TILUM-506394 format. One record per residue (C-alpha): residue number from 0; residue in three letters; x, y, z. Coordinates in steps of 0.05 Angstrom, whole numbers, plus 5000, padded with zeros to 4 digits. Each point is the difference from the previous one (the first is absolute). Example, Ala and Ser with C-alpha at 12.3 -4.5 7.8 and 13.67 -1.06 7.14 Angstrom:
REM residues 2
PT;resi;resn;east;north;up
PT;0;ALA;5246;4910;5156
PT;1;SER;5027;5069;4987
REM end
This chain:
REM residues 148
PT;resi;resn;east;north;up
PT;0;UNK;5613;7731;8233
PT;1;UNK;5031;5010;4931
PT;2;UNK;5049;4944;5013
PT;3;UNK;4944;4952;5017
PT;4;UNK;4964;5019;4936
PT;5;UNK;5063;4987;4958
PT;6;UNK;5009;4932;5034
PT;7;UNK;4927;4983;4988
PT;8;UNK;5007;5019;4927
PT;9;UNK;5062;4956;4994
PT;10;UNK;4965;4943;5035
PT;11;UNK;4942;5005;4951
PT;12;UNK;5048;5001;4941
PT;13;UNK;5035;4937;5026
PT;14;UNK;4932;4967;5011
PT;15;UNK;4981;5015;4928
PT;16;UNK;5066;4971;4976
PT;17;UNK;4989;4936;5040
PT;18;UNK;4929;4992;4974
PT;19;UNK;5014;5018;4927
PT;20;UNK;5022;4931;4975
PT;21;UNK;4943;4965;5037
PT;22;UNK;4949;5049;4972
PT;23;UNK;5030;4990;4930
PT;24;UNK;4990;4924;5008
PT;25;UNK;4930;5012;5027
PT;26;UNK;4984;5041;4938
PT;27;UNK;5019;4943;4954
PT;28;UNK;4961;4950;5041
PT;29;UNK;4939;5045;5004
PT;30;UNK;5001;5013;4926
PT;31;UNK;5004;4925;4985
PT;32;UNK;4942;4985;5048
PT;33;UNK;4958;5056;4970
PT;34;UNK;5011;4974;4929
PT;35;UNK;4984;4929;5023
PT;36;UNK;4935;5024;5032
PT;37;UNK;4981;5035;4935
PT;38;UNK;5013;4937;4960
PT;39;UNK;4960;4958;5049
PT;40;UNK;4942;5049;4996
PT;41;UNK;5002;4996;4924
PT;42;UNK;5001;4923;5001
PT;43;UNK;4947;4991;5054
PT;44;UNK;4935;4967;4980
PT;45;UNK;4956;5019;5059
PT;46;UNK;4978;5072;5018
PT;47;UNK;5017;4992;5073
PT;48;UNK;5070;4975;4984
PT;49;UNK;5010;5057;4949
PT;50;UNK;4977;5051;5052
PT;51;UNK;5049;4973;5051
PT;52;UNK;5059;5003;4952
PT;53;UNK;4979;5070;4977
PT;54;UNK;4999;5023;5072
PT;55;UNK;5069;4969;5014
PT;56;UNK;5027;5032;4936
PT;57;UNK;4973;5067;5022
PT;58;UNK;5033;4994;5068
PT;59;UNK;5064;4976;4967
PT;60;UNK;5001;5059;4954
PT;61;UNK;4991;5049;5058
PT;62;UNK;5057;4966;5037
PT;63;UNK;5045;4999;4939
PT;64;UNK;4985;5074;4987
PT;65;UNK;5019;5017;5072
PT;66;UNK;5065;4960;4995
PT;67;UNK;5020;5033;4934
PT;68;UNK;4984;5069;5027
PT;69;UNK;5044;4987;5062
PT;70;UNK;5057;4977;4955
PT;71;UNK;4992;5062;4955
PT;72;UNK;5004;5046;5061
PT;73;UNK;5064;4966;5025
PT;74;UNK;5031;5001;4930
PT;75;UNK;4982;5073;4989
PT;76;UNK;5032;5019;5066
PT;77;UNK;5063;4962;4982
PT;78;UNK;5005;5034;4932
PT;79;UNK;4992;5069;5033
PT;80;UNK;5065;4991;5040
PT;81;UNK;5043;5059;4977
PT;82;UNK;5070;4968;5006
PT;83;UNK;5006;4952;4942
PT;84;UNK;5048;4953;5034
PT;85;UNK;4957;4999;5063
PT;86;UNK;4940;4985;4956
PT;87;UNK;5036;4941;4969
PT;88;UNK;5020;4972;5068
PT;89;UNK;4929;5007;5028
PT;90;UNK;4967;4969;4938
PT;91;UNK;5049;4942;4994
PT;92;UNK;5018;4985;5072
PT;93;UNK;4940;5022;5041
PT;94;UNK;4943;4985;4952
PT;95;UNK;5027;4944;4956
PT;96;UNK;5041;4968;5057
PT;97;UNK;5066;4997;4961
PT;98;UNK;5060;4994;5048
PT;99;UNK;5038;5065;5009
PT;100;UNK;5064;4973;4969
PT;101;UNK;4960;4981;4937
PT;102;UNK;4968;5068;4989
PT;103;UNK;5018;5023;4929
PT;104;UNK;5011;5072;4981
PT;105;UNK;5018;5030;4933
PT;106;UNK;5029;4953;4948
PT;107;UNK;4993;4939;5046
PT;108;UNK;5051;5026;5050
PT;109;UNK;4995;4986;5074
PT;110;UNK;5015;5051;5054
PT;111;UNK;5041;4991;5063
PT;112;UNK;4967;4980;5065
PT;113;UNK;5008;5069;5034
PT;114;UNK;4971;5037;4940
PT;115;UNK;4941;4952;4995
PT;116;UNK;4984;5009;5074
PT;117;UNK;5005;5076;4992
PT;118;UNK;4952;5000;4941
PT;119;UNK;4953;4951;5035
PT;120;UNK;4995;5047;5060
PT;121;UNK;4985;5060;4955
PT;122;UNK;4952;4959;4958
PT;123;UNK;4960;4975;5059
PT;124;UNK;4993;5070;5028
PT;125;UNK;4975;5027;4933
PT;126;UNK;4956;4939;4990
PT;127;UNK;4967;5010;5068
PT;128;UNK;4987;5074;4982
PT;129;UNK;4968;4980;4935
PT;130;UNK;4957;4946;5034
PT;131;UNK;4975;5048;5053
PT;132;UNK;4946;5030;4956
PT;133;UNK;4974;4931;4982
PT;134;UNK;5006;4967;5068
PT;135;UNK;4927;4999;5018
PT;136;UNK;4978;4980;4931
PT;137;UNK;5049;4941;5001
PT;138;UNK;4974;4977;5067
PT;139;UNK;4928;5002;4974
PT;140;UNK;5020;4960;4939
PT;141;UNK;5035;4949;5045
PT;142;UNK;4935;4991;5039
PT;143;UNK;4963;4987;4935
PT;144;UNK;5046;4946;4974
PT;145;UNK;5018;4968;5067
PT;146;UNK;4929;4990;5026
PT;147;UNK;4989;4938;4956
REM end
């Protein structure tokens, strides 16, 4: 049973890594749409039109807030990884999608392939442990920003 739980945790961590860049892009798009709705509400001449844009802006703000909170939870979990080199690998490779051979460590140096894979494995295990406490909250936030 414990092995299944560890595999489930790792699967969730990998899922978060895959979604991270898309959610980051969604945050930018949502923020832009929210600001545009605010501007349109301010420029509208008719009460019905203003009300519509205000409602859209309110929904956009709720969605943007959920997206930002999801990103904060993922970033916080990545920063709580205890092994500093594993943290760098997870943040650069898993979250920011930088190829493994381009992951930079101290002073702009790159590490060998074997060492990077070793630190990635450790990093994903620790990342999944850190995400465990926020798993349900992240799923609820996903529902909020994906329903539109």
